[in-house]
C-alpha positions as CSV (number, residue, x, y, z in Angstrom):
1,M,-38.6,14.6,-94.8
2,P,-37.3,17.4,-92.3
3,K,-38.7,17.4,-89.1
4,T,-40.5,20.4,-88.0
5,K,-39.7,21.9,-84.6
6,R,-42.9,22.0,-82.5
7,T,-41.6,25.4,-80.8
8,K,-44.1,28.2,-81.2
9,G,-41.4,30.4,-82.8
10,G,-40.2,27.7,-85.0
11,I,-43.7,26.8,-86.2
12,E,-44.2,30.5,-87.0
13,S,-41.2,30.8,-89.0
14,G,-42.1,27.9,-91.0
15,R,-45.3,29.4,-91.8
16,N,-43.9,32.6,-92.7
17,T,-41.7,31.1,-95.1
18,E,-44.5,29.1,-96.9
19,N,-46.5,32.3,-97.0
20,L,-43.6,34.1,-98.7
21,S,-43.3,31.4,-101.3
22,L,-47.1,31.3,-102.0
23,K,-47.0,35.0,-102.7
24,S,-43.7,34.5,-104.9
25,A,-45.5,32.0,-107.0
26,Q,-48.7,34.1,-107.3
27,I,-46.5,37.1,-108.5
28,D,-44.5,34.9,-110.8
29,S,-47.5,33.4,-112.3
30,N,-49.3,36.8,-112.9
31,G,-46.3,38.7,-114.0
32,P,-44.7,41.5,-112.3
33,S,-46.8,44.1,-110.7
34,V,-45.6,47.9,-111.0
35,L,-46.4,49.9,-107.9
36,P,-46.1,53.7,-107.7
37,A,-42.7,54.9,-106.5
38,Q,-42.9,56.4,-102.9
39,N,-40.7,59.4,-102.8
40,S,-39.9,60.4,-99.6
41,N,-38.5,63.8,-100.6
42,P,-41.1,65.5,-102.8
43,A,-39.7,68.1,-105.4
44,K,-39.8,71.6,-103.9
45,F,-42.5,74.2,-105.4
46,P,-40.9,76.1,-108.3
47,W,-41.3,79.4,-106.7
48,R,-38.3,80.8,-108.7
49,N,-40.1,80.2,-111.9
50,I,-43.3,81.7,-110.8
51,I,-41.5,85.0,-109.7
52,I,-39.7,85.3,-112.9
53,L,-43.0,84.8,-114.9
54,S,-44.6,87.3,-112.8
55,L,-41.9,89.9,-113.2
56,I,-42.1,89.4,-117.1
57,V,-46.1,89.7,-116.9
58,I,-45.6,92.9,-114.7
59,G,-43.0,94.3,-117.2
60,I,-45.3,93.7,-120.0
61,L,-48.3,95.5,-118.6
62,I,-46.1,98.5,-117.5
63,W,-44.9,99.0,-121.1
64,K,-48.6,98.4,-122.5
65,F,-49.9,100.9,-120.0
66,K,-46.7,103.0,-119.8
67,G,-48.9,106.2,-120.2
68,Y,-50.3,105.8,-116.8
69,F,-47.0,106.0,-115.4
70,I,-44.6,107.8,-117.7
71,V,-45.7,110.8,-119.5
72,A,-42.7,111.6,-121.4
73,T,-39.0,110.7,-121.9
74,V,-36.2,113.3,-121.9
75,N,-33.1,112.0,-123.7
76,G,-34.3,108.5,-122.4
77,Q,-35.0,109.6,-118.9
78,P,-38.6,109.2,-117.9
79,V,-40.9,111.9,-116.4
80,S,-43.4,110.3,-114.4
81,R,-47.2,110.9,-114.1
82,W,-46.5,111.6,-110.3
83,E,-43.9,114.2,-111.0
84,L,-46.4,115.9,-113.4
85,N,-49.2,115.5,-110.8
86,D,-47.2,117.3,-108.3
87,Q,-46.2,120.2,-110.4
88,L,-49.8,120.7,-111.6
89,T,-51.3,120.3,-108.0
90,A,-48.7,122.8,-106.7
91,R,-49.6,125.3,-109.5
92,F,-53.4,125.0,-110.0
93,G,-54.5,122.6,-107.3
94,Q,-56.3,125.3,-105.3
95,Q,-58.0,126.5,-108.2
96,S,-59.1,123.4,-109.5
97,L,-60.3,122.1,-106.2
98,D,-62.5,125.3,-105.7
99,T,-63.9,124.8,-109.3
100,I,-64.9,121.4,-108.4
101,I,-66.2,122.6,-105.0
102,N,-68.5,125.4,-106.8
103,E,-69.7,123.0,-109.3
104,R,-70.9,120.5,-106.8
105,L,-72.5,123.3,-104.8
106,I,-74.5,124.5,-107.8
107,I,-75.5,120.9,-109.1
108,A,-76.6,120.0,-105.6
109,A,-78.8,123.2,-105.0
110,A,-80.4,122.6,-108.6
111,R,-81.2,119.2,-107.9
112,N,-82.7,120.3,-104.5
113,K,-85.1,122.6,-106.6
114,G,-86.0,119.6,-108.8
115,I,-83.9,120.9,-111.7
116,L,-82.3,118.2,-113.9
117,I,-80.6,118.8,-117.2
118,S,-81.1,116.2,-119.6
119,Q,-79.1,114.9,-122.6
120,D,-81.4,116.6,-125.2
121,D,-81.1,119.9,-123.1
122,L,-77.2,119.9,-123.6
123,N,-77.6,118.6,-127.3
124,N,-80.0,121.4,-128.1
125,R,-77.7,124.1,-126.7
126,I,-74.6,122.7,-128.5
127,K,-76.4,122.9,-131.6
128,Q,-77.2,126.5,-131.0
129,I,-73.4,127.1,-130.2
130,E,-72.5,125.4,-133.5
131,E,-75.1,127.6,-135.3
132,K,-73.4,130.6,-134.0
133,L,-70.0,129.5,-134.6
134,K,-70.8,128.5,-138.4
135,G,-68.5,130.2,-140.9
136,T,-65.9,131.2,-138.1
137,T,-64.6,128.0,-136.8
138,S,-65.8,124.4,-135.7
139,L,-66.8,123.7,-132.1
140,S,-64.1,121.1,-131.8
141,E,-61.6,123.8,-132.7
142,A,-62.9,126.3,-130.4
143,L,-62.8,123.7,-127.9
144,S,-59.3,122.6,-128.5
145,A,-58.1,126.3,-128.3
146,Q,-59.4,126.7,-124.9
147,G,-58.0,123.4,-123.8
148,L,-61.6,121.8,-123.3
149,T,-62.4,118.2,-124.0
150,P,-65.9,117.6,-125.2
151,E,-66.7,116.0,-121.7
152,M,-65.6,119.1,-119.9
153,F,-67.4,121.3,-122.4
154,R,-70.6,119.5,-121.7
155,K,-70.2,119.7,-117.9
156,Q,-69.8,123.3,-118.2
157,L,-72.8,123.5,-120.1
158,E,-74.7,121.6,-117.5
159,I,-73.8,124.1,-114.8
160,Q,-74.7,126.8,-117.1
161,L,-78.3,125.5,-117.7
162,S,-78.8,124.7,-114.0
163,I,-78.2,128.3,-113.2
164,E,-80.1,129.7,-116.2
165,K,-83.0,127.3,-115.0
166,M,-82.7,128.2,-111.4
167,F,-83.2,132.1,-112.2
168,D,-85.5,131.9,-115.3
169,Q,-88.4,133.4,-113.5
170,E,-86.4,136.0,-111.4
171,A,-84.6,137.1,-114.4
172,S,-87.6,138.1,-116.8
173,I,-87.1,140.9,-119.0
174,S,-89.8,143.6,-119.9
175,T,-90.4,145.4,-123.3
176,K,-89.6,148.2,-121.7
177,E,-86.1,147.1,-120.5
178,V,-85.4,146.0,-124.2
179,E,-86.6,149.2,-125.7
180,N,-84.2,151.4,-123.3
181,Y,-81.3,149.1,-124.0
182,I,-81.5,149.7,-127.8
183,T,-82.1,153.5,-127.2
184,K,-78.7,153.4,-125.3
185,N,-76.9,151.5,-127.8
186,N,-78.6,153.0,-131.0
187,S,-75.2,153.4,-132.6
188,V,-74.7,149.5,-132.5
189,Y,-78.3,148.7,-134.1
190,K,-78.8,151.8,-136.2
191,N,-78.0,149.7,-139.5
192,A,-80.1,146.7,-138.3
193,T,-82.7,145.6,-141.1
194,D,-84.7,143.1,-138.8
195,P,-86.0,144.7,-135.6
196,A,-87.5,141.5,-134.3
197,A,-84.2,139.9,-134.4
198,V,-82.3,143.1,-132.9
199,Q,-85.3,142.6,-129.9
200,G,-84.6,138.9,-129.5
201,E,-80.7,139.5,-129.2
202,V,-81.0,142.3,-126.8
203,K,-83.5,140.2,-124.4
204,S,-81.1,137.7,-124.5
205,I,-78.2,139.7,-123.5
206,L,-80.3,141.4,-120.6
207,K,-81.6,138.2,-119.5
208,Q,-78.0,136.8,-119.2
209,Q,-76.8,139.9,-117.4
210,K,-79.7,139.6,-114.9
211,V,-79.1,135.8,-114.2
212,S,-75.5,136.5,-113.8
213,E,-76.4,139.0,-111.0
214,L,-78.7,137.1,-109.3
215,F,-76.3,134.1,-109.2
216,E,-73.3,135.9,-107.8
217,N,-75.6,137.1,-104.9
218,W,-77.0,133.7,-104.5
219,F,-73.7,131.7,-104.6
220,T,-71.8,134.0,-102.3
221,E,-74.4,132.9,-99.4
222,I,-74.4,129.1,-100.6
223,R,-70.5,129.1,-100.4
224,K,-70.4,131.1,-97.0
225,N,-73.2,128.7,-95.4
226,A,-71.5,125.5,-97.0
227,S,-69.6,122.9,-94.9
228,I,-66.6,122.7,-96.7
229,K,-63.2,121.0,-95.7
230,K,-59.9,121.0,-97.9
231,Y,-57.0,118.4,-97.4
232,L,-54.9,119.7,-100.4
């Protein structure tokens, strides 16, 4: 039997060897244990793949919504929406801006007076216009000929109806005014068979004229006193 040295280092060395033998015996009896490998150099994040995928997605989106960026091609060369907008702004920018400003001034003034145009108001006026156009052309064809969309047309109607309501009471027409107008324009109405219809038409004409006069004088003051700053 081998002798064990009694030095502290020797005794500890023997114990360490014994412990290792016991651990080895336990591993052998229980089978090999699989431990996860510790990778000291983790794989780099695949930024290149993400960039490539992002470029593909952006390319697909640009193609799908190309109308937002490209308005035409000429022999394969694109015409960008920015180029078109620059041309339109240079030629019609001030005129279009003034139209928007005027519309906002009118709508704001009408609302301050408690005047709101409902969808029913717009629909009723559209029906009246369609009745007048019947037999000549359709409303959609008339709008297309003037370069107007239905939305633009409804906006114009809202402005017109707002003006009419603002000056409705001031623009009242008397029977005498109607009769005087018919007398002065006798050649136009001499063959009319429905006097009531003639009077109604004349009253409408005179009312529109008076509303226009009142509006022009009113709007000149409104525009002059408005705080307007242009950056175009």
